[in-house]
C-alpha positions, -999 to 999 in steps of 0.1 A, spaced: 422 503 -676 436 499 -707 418 499 -743 429 461 -750 414 445 -716 376 451 -725 371 466 -762 335 462 -763 334 481 -733 358 507 -752 333 505 -783 307 514 -765 319 545 -740 331 555 -780 298 556 -795 278 574 -766 270 610 -770 292 635 -757 275 658 -733 274 693 -742 278 719 -717 260 749 -723 283 785 -725 264 798 -692 269 770 -676 289 783 -646 269 819 -645 235 791 -643 253 775 -611 261 806 -594 228 821 -602 211 788 -585 238 787 -552 226 822 -547 195 817 -546 196 790 -524 211 814 -499 192 844 -503 162 821 -492 186 809 -460 189 844 -452 158 852 -458 142 826 -428 175 837 -405 163 872 -411 128 864 -404 138 842 -372 161 867 -354 141 900 -364 102 885 -364 100 850 -345 127 856 -318 110 888 -304 75 880 -307 85 848 -288 100 868 -261 73 893 -256 51 864 -256 69 849 -230 75 880 -208 34 890 -209 29 851 -199 53 852 -169 38 885 -157 0 868 -160 15 837 -140 30 862 -114 1 885 -109 -25 854 -106 -1 840 -81 -7 856 -43 29 855 -31 19 869 4 1 844 31 -34 856 38 -37 876 69 -65 874 91 -82 904 102 -89 880 134 -54 873 149 -72 881 186 -93 848 182 -64 829 189 -66 838 223 -105 835 225 -109 802 212 -82 784 240 -105 770 269 -105 776 301 -87 747 310 -58 754 287 -54 788 299 -35 782 329 -14 760 308 -6 786 284 -1 817 313 24 787 334 43 785 301 42 823 294 57 823 330 81 796 324 96 813 292 96 849 314 117 829 338 140 816 316 146 849 294 156 867 328 174 839 339 200 839 310 212 876 317 214 865 357 236 835 352 272 854 357 295 822 366 298 814 329 318 846 321 
């Protein structure tokens, strides 16, 4: 933009006060940058040194608590013989016949040598 294009604008810009920069401007800016980076590194150190191990410990404690509170083994009944005692007399004949049939089937498997 040339000075001849808009003389009024250039007159206003010429009468404006020029900003004065402090001789310690660069030093002040670097100090602020270092302060902000120190705060960020403090947050990072807090996370890695305090928060992460603490949350890991809490998670491990919760996992151990859940593991001990849940019963992984099925309940073993002390009365396994009661199943046989609960069978009616009519059903006992059927169960006995089924046992004989299974025993005969197992024996016949070994007796059959025609497939070899």
